[in-house]
C-alpha positions as CSV (number, residue, x, y, z in Angstrom):
1,M,-30.7,-35.3,0.7
2,I,-30.4,-34.3,-3.6
3,I,-28.7,-31.2,-2.1
4,R,-25.8,-32.9,-0.3
5,P,-24.6,-34.8,-3.6
6,T,-24.7,-30.5,-6.0
7,I,-23.4,-29.1,-3.1
8,V,-20.2,-31.1,-3.0
9,V,-20.3,-31.5,-7.2
10,L,-19.6,-27.4,-6.7
11,L,-17.5,-27.4,-4.5
12,A,-15.6,-29.4,-6.6
13,V,-15.4,-27.4,-9.7
14,V,-14.9,-24.1,-7.2
15,T,-11.4,-25.6,-5.9
16,T,-10.5,-27.2,-9.3
17,A,-10.5,-23.4,-10.6
18,I,-8.6,-21.9,-8.1
19,A,-6.3,-24.4,-8.2
20,S,-5.5,-24.0,-11.6
21,P,-4.9,-21.0,-12.9
22,S,-4.1,-22.0,-16.2
23,R,-7.5,-23.2,-17.5
24,S,-8.8,-19.8,-15.3
25,R,-6.7,-17.8,-17.8
26,D,-7.4,-19.7,-20.9
27,R,-11.5,-18.1,-19.5
28,G,-10.0,-15.1,-20.0
29,L,-9.1,-14.6,-16.0
30,T,-6.1,-12.5,-15.1
31,F,-5.0,-12.5,-11.3
32,H,-3.3,-9.9,-10.2
33,A,-2.1,-10.2,-6.5
34,N,-4.3,-13.2,-5.3
35,N,-6.9,-11.1,-7.3
36,A,-8.9,-12.9,-10.8
37,V,-10.6,-10.0,-12.6
38,P,-12.2,-11.4,-15.4
39,G,-10.9,-9.8,-18.7
40,Y,-9.2,-6.5,-16.5
41,E,-5.9,-5.4,-16.0
42,F,-4.3,-3.8,-13.7
43,A,-3.1,-0.1,-15.8
44,Q,-0.1,1.9,-14.6
45,A,0.3,5.0,-13.1
46,P,1.2,7.9,-15.2
47,D,4.5,8.8,-15.2
48,G,5.0,12.6,-13.9
49,K,8.9,12.5,-14.5
50,A,8.4,11.4,-18.2
51,L,4.7,13.3,-19.0
52,Y,6.8,17.1,-17.7
53,E,9.4,16.4,-20.0
54,E,7.6,16.0,-22.4
55,N,5.2,19.0,-22.5
56,C,6.5,20.9,-19.8
57,R,10.8,21.5,-19.8
58,K,10.6,24.0,-22.9
59,C,8.9,26.5,-20.6
60,H,9.7,25.7,-17.0
61,G,13.0,24.2,-17.7
62,V,14.8,20.4,-17.3
63,K,13.7,21.6,-12.6
64,G,11.3,24.4,-12.5
65,T,13.8,27.3,-13.5
66,P,12.6,28.3,-17.3
67,P,15.7,28.3,-19.4
68,K,17.0,32.3,-20.0
69,A,15.7,32.0,-23.7
70,I,12.0,31.3,-22.8
71,K,12.3,34.3,-20.4
72,E,12.8,36.8,-22.7
73,K,10.6,35.2,-25.0
74,F,7.6,35.1,-22.4
75,P,8.2,37.4,-19.4
76,K,5.1,35.8,-17.4
77,V,6.6,32.5,-17.5
78,Q,6.7,31.0,-13.9
79,M,9.2,29.6,-12.2
80,L,8.3,26.7,-10.0
81,D,9.9,26.8,-7.2
82,D,9.0,26.3,-3.3
83,V,8.0,30.0,-3.7
84,F,5.2,29.8,-6.4
85,L,4.4,26.0,-4.9
86,A,4.0,26.9,-1.2
87,K,1.1,28.8,-3.0
88,V,-0.7,25.9,-5.5
89,N,-1.6,22.9,-4.2
90,D,-1.7,19.5,-7.2
91,D,-5.7,21.0,-7.6
92,S,-3.9,24.1,-8.2
93,L,-2.2,23.5,-11.2
94,V,-4.1,20.3,-12.5
95,K,-6.7,23.5,-12.7
96,I,-3.4,25.7,-14.4
97,M,-2.5,22.7,-16.9
98,T,-6.4,22.0,-17.9
99,K,-7.7,25.5,-17.7
100,G,-3.9,27.4,-19.6
101,V,-3.3,31.0,-17.5
102,G,-3.8,33.6,-19.6
103,K,-3.6,34.1,-23.7
104,A,-2.6,31.8,-26.2
105,E,0.5,32.4,-26.1
106,D,1.0,32.8,-21.9
107,M,0.1,29.6,-21.3
108,K,-2.2,26.5,-24.2
109,S,-4.3,23.9,-22.6
110,F,-2.9,21.3,-21.5
111,K,-6.5,19.6,-21.4
112,D,-6.4,17.6,-25.4
113,K,-3.0,16.3,-24.2
114,M,-2.8,14.6,-21.0
115,T,-5.2,13.6,-19.4
116,P,-6.3,14.6,-16.0
117,V,-4.9,11.6,-13.5
118,E,-1.5,12.3,-15.8
119,M,-1.8,15.6,-14.8
120,A,-2.0,15.1,-11.3
121,A,1.0,13.1,-11.4
122,V,2.7,15.6,-13.0
123,A,1.9,18.0,-10.2
124,K,2.9,15.5,-8.3
125,Y,6.1,15.5,-10.0
126,I,6.6,18.9,-9.8
127,R,6.3,19.1,-6.0
128,E,9.4,17.4,-6.0
129,F,11.2,20.2,-7.0
130,A,10.1,22.0,-3.5
131,K,11.5,19.4,-2.1
132,P,15.1,20.3,-0.2
133,K,17.7,18.3,-2.2
134,G,19.1,15.2,-0.3
135,S,15.5,14.9,1.5
136,S,13.4,11.7,1.4
137,T,9.8,11.1,1.1
138,L,10.3,7.2,3.5
């Protein structure tokens, strides 16, 4: 009957570890929504708007309409309006950002500036340009 005392001791140790998060933190556990993940903090999703502002706004404008000076200098610059966005899906937008368009002077690749996850966040943000004013995503 040695097994029973071992189980009781084991249960006591586990219960103490669960009931005492401060001790668990000392062992490198991070608690998130009732889950303990050793040594891992959950990453925050990239901010598509901030990435667009940093990487795309100069050529494509605040809400997808290129500034007049850019349109004159680069007549092929794409307007990111509802007509264009109806023709492409998010994967296509990520592919465009990854590979670029035409020659380097048309649109360069952003694969060295953004990760695929960040590009997907930008694509999701760009999608908002096609939504009617006042629409909700609820």
